[in-house]
C-alpha positions as CSV (number, residue, x, y, z in Angstrom):
1,M,-0.2,0.0,0.0
2,N,1.2,3.3,-0.8
3,I,1.0,6.4,1.2
4,R,-1.5,8.2,-0.8
5,N,-3.6,5.2,-0.4
6,A,-2.7,4.6,3.4
7,A,-3.8,8.2,4.2
8,L,-6.9,7.6,2.1
9,S,-8.0,4.4,4.4
10,T,-6.9,6.0,7.9
11,L,-8.7,9.5,6.8
12,F,-11.8,7.1,5.8
13,G,-11.9,4.9,8.9
14,L,-11.5,8.2,11.2
15,T,-14.7,9.5,9.4
16,M,-16.2,6.3,10.1
17,F,-15.8,6.1,13.6
18,A,-16.8,9.9,14.1
19,A,-20.1,9.3,12.0
20,F,-20.7,6.3,14.5
21,Q,-19.6,8.2,17.7
22,T,-21.9,11.0,16.7
23,S,-25.3,8.6,16.3
24,A,-24.7,6.4,18.8
25,M,-24.0,9.5,22.0
26,A,-27.2,11.5,20.5
27,N,-30.7,10.1,21.8
28,G,-32.8,13.1,21.8
29,A,-33.9,16.1,23.6
30,G,-37.2,17.7,24.4
31,S,-39.0,20.3,26.6
32,F,-41.2,19.2,29.6
33,S,-45.4,19.7,30.3
34,G,-47.0,19.4,33.4
35,H,-49.9,16.6,33.8
36,K,-53.0,17.6,35.1
37,N,-52.4,20.2,38.0
38,Y,-48.7,19.9,38.4
39,K,-46.4,22.4,36.2
40,V,-43.2,20.4,34.9
41,S,-41.2,22.8,32.4
42,G,-37.6,23.3,30.5
43,G,-35.5,21.2,28.8
44,V,-34.2,17.6,28.8
45,T,-31.3,16.3,27.0
46,V,-30.3,12.7,26.5
47,T,-27.0,11.0,25.4
48,Q,-25.6,8.0,25.7
49,S,-21.9,6.8,25.5
50,G,-19.8,3.9,26.8
51,G,-22.8,1.9,27.8
52,K,-24.0,4.6,30.4
53,T,-27.2,6.7,29.8
54,T,-26.9,10.6,31.1
55,V,-30.5,12.6,31.7
56,L,-29.5,16.4,31.6
57,L,-32.0,18.5,32.8
58,S,-31.4,22.1,31.6
59,D,-31.0,25.1,33.9
60,N,-34.4,26.2,33.2
61,F,-36.1,23.3,34.5
62,K,-39.1,23.6,37.3
63,S,-41.4,21.1,38.5
64,S,-44.4,21.9,41.3
65,S,-43.0,20.4,44.3
66,G,-44.0,17.1,45.6
67,P,-43.2,13.6,47.9
68,D,-41.4,11.2,46.5
69,L,-40.4,12.7,43.4
70,Y,-38.1,10.9,40.4
71,I,-37.4,10.9,37.2
72,Y,-37.6,7.8,35.4
73,V,-37.4,7.2,31.4
74,G,-39.4,4.8,29.0
75,T,-40.7,4.9,25.5
76,G,-43.9,6.9,26.2
77,K,-44.6,5.6,29.6
78,P,-42.0,5.5,32.7
79,T,-40.9,2.5,32.8
80,K,-37.7,2.9,34.2
81,I,-36.8,4.5,37.5
82,I,-33.6,6.6,37.6
83,A,-32.7,8.5,40.6
84,K,-34.6,10.7,43.5
85,L,-35.1,14.2,41.9
86,K,-32.0,16.6,43.2
87,S,-34.1,19.7,42.9
88,F,-37.4,21.2,41.8
89,N,-35.5,23.7,39.6
90,G,-32.0,24.4,37.7
91,A,-29.7,22.2,35.7
92,Q,-29.3,18.6,36.7
93,S,-27.5,15.2,35.8
94,Y,-28.4,11.7,36.0
95,T,-26.4,8.9,34.8
96,F,-27.4,5.4,34.9
97,S,-26.2,1.8,33.2
98,G,-27.4,0.7,29.5
99,T,-28.1,2.3,26.9
100,S,-31.5,0.9,26.2
101,K,-34.1,3.2,23.7
102,V,-35.3,6.1,25.6
103,T,-38.1,8.1,24.1
104,S,-39.3,10.2,27.0
105,V,-38.6,11.4,29.9
106,H,-41.1,11.7,33.3
107,V,-41.1,13.7,36.8
108,Y,-43.1,11.0,38.5
109,C,-44.2,10.3,42.1
110,K,-44.0,7.0,43.4
111,R,-45.2,7.1,46.6
112,Y,-48.7,8.2,45.0
113,S,-48.0,6.7,41.6
114,V,-48.9,10.2,40.0
115,G,-46.9,11.8,36.6
116,F,-46.3,14.7,37.4
117,G,-44.7,16.0,33.8
118,T,-43.5,14.4,30.3
119,A,-41.0,15.4,27.8
120,K,-41.3,13.4,25.2
121,L,-37.7,13.4,23.0
122,K,-36.9,14.0,19.6
């Protein structure tokens, strides 16, 4: 293999690697909307990398207060519990093992089985 072919091969390989990394990392983003009498607003982004999924609530995140609020993920319904909500407002990050498909993020009251708000990811 000559130098030109080796350079093209390396360039092609790096381009393919970068394209794979980009598609593997971005899962989606969305904005919360509240359910019934509960107010939840702000943005959320979900990324996946290295066998882990991270849920990032934006700095404009706000939720009605309530007991026992948790972040859940799912594919439309809150199916996987992630962690207890750290704060009713502001930027927050939650990381968990696994990279299963996530199409929605939920603020959910575990004690009373009530959804406070949902963000559908795009």
